[in-house]
C-alpha positions as CSV (number, residue, x, y, z in Angstrom):
1,M,-6.3,36.2,5.1
2,S,-3.5,36.4,2.5
3,F,-0.2,38.1,2.9
4,D,-1.5,41.1,0.9
5,D,-4.6,41.3,3.2
6,L,-2.5,41.6,6.3
7,S,-0.1,44.0,4.6
8,E,-3.0,46.3,4.0
9,Q,-4.3,46.0,7.5
10,L,-1.0,46.9,9.0
11,A,-1.5,50.4,7.5
12,S,-3.3,51.3,10.7
13,V,-2.8,51.6,14.5
14,V,-0.8,48.6,15.5
15,A,-1.6,48.3,19.2
16,I,0.9,46.6,21.6
17,T,-0.8,45.1,24.6
18,V,0.2,45.4,28.2
19,T,0.4,42.2,30.2
20,P,-1.5,42.7,33.4
21,F,-0.3,40.9,36.5
22,G,-2.3,39.8,39.5
23,A,-1.3,40.2,43.2
24,D,0.4,36.8,43.0
25,G,2.6,38.0,40.1
26,A,1.0,35.7,37.5
27,I,-0.8,37.0,34.4
28,D,-4.2,38.4,35.3
29,E,-6.2,36.7,32.6
30,K,-9.6,38.3,33.2
31,N,-8.2,41.9,33.1
32,Y,-5.9,41.1,30.2
33,A,-8.9,40.0,28.1
34,A,-10.9,43.0,29.2
35,V,-8.2,45.4,28.2
36,V,-7.8,43.8,24.8
37,D,-11.6,43.7,24.3
38,R,-11.9,47.4,25.1
39,M,-9.0,48.2,22.7
40,V,-10.7,46.5,19.8
41,E,-14.1,48.0,20.7
42,G,-12.3,51.4,20.5
43,G,-11.4,50.8,16.8
44,I,-8.1,49.0,16.9
45,S,-7.8,46.5,14.0
46,V,-4.3,45.1,14.6
47,V,-3.2,43.8,18.0
48,T,0.3,42.6,19.0
49,P,0.6,40.6,22.2
50,N,4.2,39.9,23.5
51,G,5.7,43.2,22.3
52,N,7.9,45.4,24.3
53,T,5.0,47.2,26.0
54,S,3.9,43.6,26.9
55,E,7.1,43.2,28.9
56,F,8.1,40.5,26.5
57,Y,11.6,40.0,27.9
58,T,10.3,39.3,31.4
59,L,7.8,36.6,30.3
60,S,8.4,32.9,30.2
61,S,7.6,30.9,27.0
62,A,4.6,29.5,28.8
63,E,3.4,33.0,29.7
64,T,3.9,34.3,26.1
65,E,1.8,31.4,24.8
66,R,-0.9,32.0,27.4
67,A,-0.9,35.8,26.6
68,L,-1.3,35.0,22.9
69,Q,-4.2,32.6,23.5
70,I,-6.0,35.1,25.8
71,T,-5.6,37.7,23.0
72,V,-7.0,35.3,20.3
73,D,-9.9,34.4,22.5
74,A,-10.7,38.0,23.3
75,V,-10.4,39.4,19.8
76,G,-12.0,36.6,17.8
77,D,-12.4,37.7,14.2
78,R,-12.7,41.4,15.0
79,A,-9.0,42.3,14.4
80,A,-5.8,40.8,13.1
81,I,-3.3,39.4,15.7
82,V,0.4,39.7,15.1
83,A,2.3,37.9,17.8
84,G,5.7,39.0,19.1
85,V,8.5,36.4,19.0
86,G,12.2,36.5,19.7
87,H,15.2,35.4,21.7
88,D,17.3,32.6,20.1
89,V,16.3,31.2,16.7
90,S,14.9,27.9,18.2
91,S,12.8,29.8,20.7
92,A,11.5,32.2,18.1
93,V,10.7,29.4,15.7
94,A,8.8,27.5,18.4
95,A,6.9,30.7,19.3
96,A,6.1,31.4,15.7
97,R,4.8,27.8,15.2
98,F,2.6,28.2,18.3
99,A,1.3,31.5,17.0
100,D,0.3,29.7,13.8
101,R,-1.5,27.0,15.7
102,A,-3.2,29.5,18.0
103,G,-4.7,31.5,15.1
104,A,-2.5,34.6,14.8
105,R,-2.3,36.2,11.4
106,G,1.3,36.9,11.6
107,I,4.4,37.4,13.8
108,M,6.6,40.4,14.7
109,I,10.2,39.3,15.1
110,H,11.9,41.3,17.9
111,Q,15.3,42.7,17.3
112,P,18.1,40.1,18.0
113,V,19.3,40.5,21.5
114,H,23.0,39.9,21.0
115,P,26.0,42.2,21.6
116,Y,27.5,41.3,18.2
117,V,25.2,41.7,15.2
118,S,26.6,41.6,11.6
119,L,24.5,42.7,8.7
120,D,24.6,39.2,7.1
121,G,23.8,37.6,10.5
122,W,20.8,39.9,10.9
123,V,19.4,38.6,7.6
124,D,20.2,35.0,8.5
125,Y,18.5,35.3,11.9
126,H,15.2,36.6,10.4
127,R,15.3,34.3,7.4
128,A,15.6,31.2,9.6
129,I,12.5,32.3,11.6
130,A,10.4,33.5,8.6
131,S,11.2,30.4,6.6
132,A,10.1,28.1,9.4
133,V,6.5,29.5,9.1
134,P,6.0,30.2,5.4
135,E,2.3,30.4,5.8
136,L,2.4,33.3,8.3
137,S,3.0,36.9,7.5
138,V,6.1,38.4,9.1
139,V,6.8,41.9,10.4
140,L,10.4,42.9,11.1
141,Y,11.1,45.1,14.1
142,V,14.1,47.3,13.3
143,R,15.8,49.2,16.1
144,N,19.4,49.0,14.8
145,P,20.3,52.0,12.6
146,R,23.0,49.9,10.8
147,I,20.2,47.8,9.2
148,G,19.7,49.3,5.8
149,G,17.4,48.8,2.8
150,A,19.8,46.3,1.2
151,Q,19.4,43.9,4.2
152,I,15.6,44.3,4.3
153,A,15.3,43.8,0.5
154,A,17.5,40.7,0.6
155,L,15.3,39.2,3.3
156,A,12.1,40.0,1.4
157,D,13.6,38.4,-1.7
158,A,14.3,35.2,0.3
159,C,11.0,35.2,2.3
160,P,7.9,36.3,0.4
161,N,6.0,36.2,3.7
162,V,7.8,39.3,5.0
163,V,5.2,42.0,4.6
164,G,6.0,44.8,6.9
165,V,8.6,46.7,8.9
166,K,8.1,48.3,12.3
167,Y,10.9,50.9,12.1
168,A,11.9,52.2,15.5
169,V,15.1,54.0,14.8
170,P,14.6,57.7,16.0
171,D,15.7,59.2,12.7
172,P,13.1,60.0,10.0
173,V,15.7,60.8,7.5
174,R,17.3,57.4,7.9
175,F,13.9,55.8,7.8
176,A,13.1,57.6,4.5
177,S,16.3,56.3,2.9
178,V,15.9,52.7,4.2
179,A,12.3,52.5,3.1
180,R,13.1,53.6,-0.4
181,D,16.2,51.5,-0.7
182,A,14.2,48.4,0.4
183,G,11.1,49.3,-1.6
184,L,8.6,51.8,-0.3
185,E,5.7,50.1,-2.1
186,R,7.0,46.6,-1.5
187,L,6.3,46.5,2.2
188,T,4.1,48.2,4.8
189,W,6.2,50.7,6.8
190,I,5.1,51.2,10.4
191,A,6.4,54.1,12.5
192,G,7.6,52.0,15.5
193,L,8.0,54.8,18.0
194,A,4.3,55.5,18.7
195,E,2.2,58.6,18.3
196,L,4.9,61.3,18.8
197,S,7.0,60.1,15.9
198,A,4.1,59.2,13.6
199,P,3.6,62.6,11.8
200,G,7.2,62.8,10.8
201,Y,7.4,59.3,9.6
202,F,4.1,59.5,7.7
203,A,5.4,62.5,5.9
204,V,8.2,60.3,4.4
205,G,6.4,57.1,3.8
206,A,5.0,55.3,6.8
207,T,1.4,54.2,6.6
208,G,0.8,52.9,10.1
209,F,2.1,53.4,13.6
210,T,2.5,51.4,16.8
211,S,0.7,52.4,20.0
212,G,0.8,51.6,23.7
213,L,-1.5,54.5,24.4
214,A,-4.2,52.4,22.6
215,N,-4.4,50.3,25.8
216,V,-5.7,53.4,27.6
217,A,-7.4,55.6,25.0
218,P,-7.8,53.7,21.7
219,E,-10.1,56.2,20.2
220,L,-7.4,58.9,20.4
221,S,-4.9,56.8,18.6
222,V,-7.5,55.9,15.9
223,Q,-8.6,59.5,15.4
224,M,-5.0,60.6,15.0
225,F,-4.4,57.8,12.5
226,R,-7.4,58.8,10.4
227,C,-6.0,62.4,10.2
228,L,-2.6,61.1,9.1
229,R,-4.1,58.7,6.5
230,A,-6.0,61.6,5.1
231,R,-2.8,63.7,5.0
232,E,-4.5,66.2,7.4
233,F,-1.3,66.9,9.3
234,G,-2.6,70.0,11.0
235,A,-5.5,68.0,12.6
236,A,-3.1,65.2,13.4
237,M,-0.9,67.6,15.3
238,E,-3.8,68.7,17.4
239,F,-4.1,65.1,18.6
240,W,-0.3,65.0,18.9
241,E,-0.4,67.9,21.3
242,F,-3.3,66.5,23.2
243,I,-1.4,63.2,24.0
244,R,2.1,64.7,24.1
245,K,2.6,64.9,27.8
246,F,1.5,61.3,28.3
247,E,4.0,60.1,25.7
248,E,6.8,62.3,27.1
249,L,6.3,60.7,30.5
250,R,6.7,57.3,28.8
251,A,9.9,58.4,27.0
252,D,11.5,60.1,30.0
253,G,14.7,58.5,31.3
254,E,15.4,56.7,28.0
255,S,11.9,55.2,28.2
256,A,12.5,53.7,31.7
257,N,8.8,54.2,32.5
258,N,7.4,53.3,29.1
259,V,5.2,50.5,30.4
260,S,4.8,51.8,33.9
261,V,3.0,54.9,32.7
262,V,0.5,52.9,30.6
263,K,-0.2,50.5,33.5
264,E,-0.5,53.4,36.0
265,A,-3.2,54.9,33.7
266,L,-5.0,51.5,33.5
267,A,-4.8,51.1,37.2
268,Q,-6.3,54.6,37.8
269,L,-9.1,53.6,35.4
270,G,-9.7,50.4,37.4
271,L,-8.7,48.1,34.5
272,C,-5.7,46.3,36.0
273,R,-3.0,46.6,38.6
274,R,0.0,48.9,38.1
275,D,2.5,46.1,38.7
276,V,5.4,45.7,36.4
277,R,8.3,43.3,36.5
278,P,12.0,44.2,37.0
279,P,14.0,45.8,35.5
280,A,11.0,48.2,35.2
281,S,9.4,49.7,38.3
282,V,6.1,51.3,39.3
283,L,5.9,55.1,39.1
284,P,6.8,57.4,42.0
285,E,3.9,59.3,43.5
286,A,4.6,62.5,41.7
287,D,4.4,60.8,38.3
288,R,1.3,58.9,39.4
289,S,-0.4,62.2,40.1
290,A,0.7,63.5,36.7
291,V,-0.9,60.6,35.0
292,G,-4.1,61.3,36.9
293,V,-4.1,64.9,35.8
294,L,-3.8,63.8,32.2
295,L,-6.6,61.2,32.4
296,D,-8.8,63.8,33.9
297,S,-8.0,66.3,31.1
298,W,-9.1,63.6,28.7
299,S,-12.4,63.1,30.6
300,L,-11.5,59.5,31.3
301,L,-11.7,59.7,35.1
């Protein structure tokens, strides 16, 4: 698969996997593989293990490698795998090189976790990682509103393997400006705040969106994407309204329960345990009931 091939494939639903844990706290490999398989069977064509919905920052390097390998084995050649990498440059480079060996098509570089980020430093961080794996496609994960089109364009000039941007700043006007300043047609622009933000971002240039919901109901995410791709915004908003309460539960409390809601839904479907690692926590009973009501309304229970 060439850089252009993956760039085109990113214009889709980019599903971020959960990482199921067993009673012993370790990765539940059997249920992990089953969730990924179900996702791909539901129409997902791009899978990202070790993203934020995967609880990336609670996983050891050995666990991220194992999660990626399980994903590769479960997916086969049915979908493209874009592995999340991050932390310090050395760790991110090591993870990127492992992703290449394991068979991933690309990497998604998490935002730098550092209290002091300069614009030039942001470019240098991503260039160091992307340059270390010139054969792999690279997706940038932008959550910092200070990062502009000039920085993204400079990085793309230096690293031709940068093919996409997962834009997760909650400001569609800012997104529209950044995408055009960097080159709207030059990169694949992915709405990085999931289904609720997707219509607004598609209206100003996004061609794909990320999804945690795809772990639970991949068909819903895919159907919404098809409407957006066809520019059928009225139909897309019907799906938006259908999944709205689920996504609002995830977003509540500054997204404190982002992963917990998804895992609760999977637990009620019998697909994995609801366990999450600190600093996240399992849902209180009232929210568990609310998730059950939604699943029932979707005819999943």
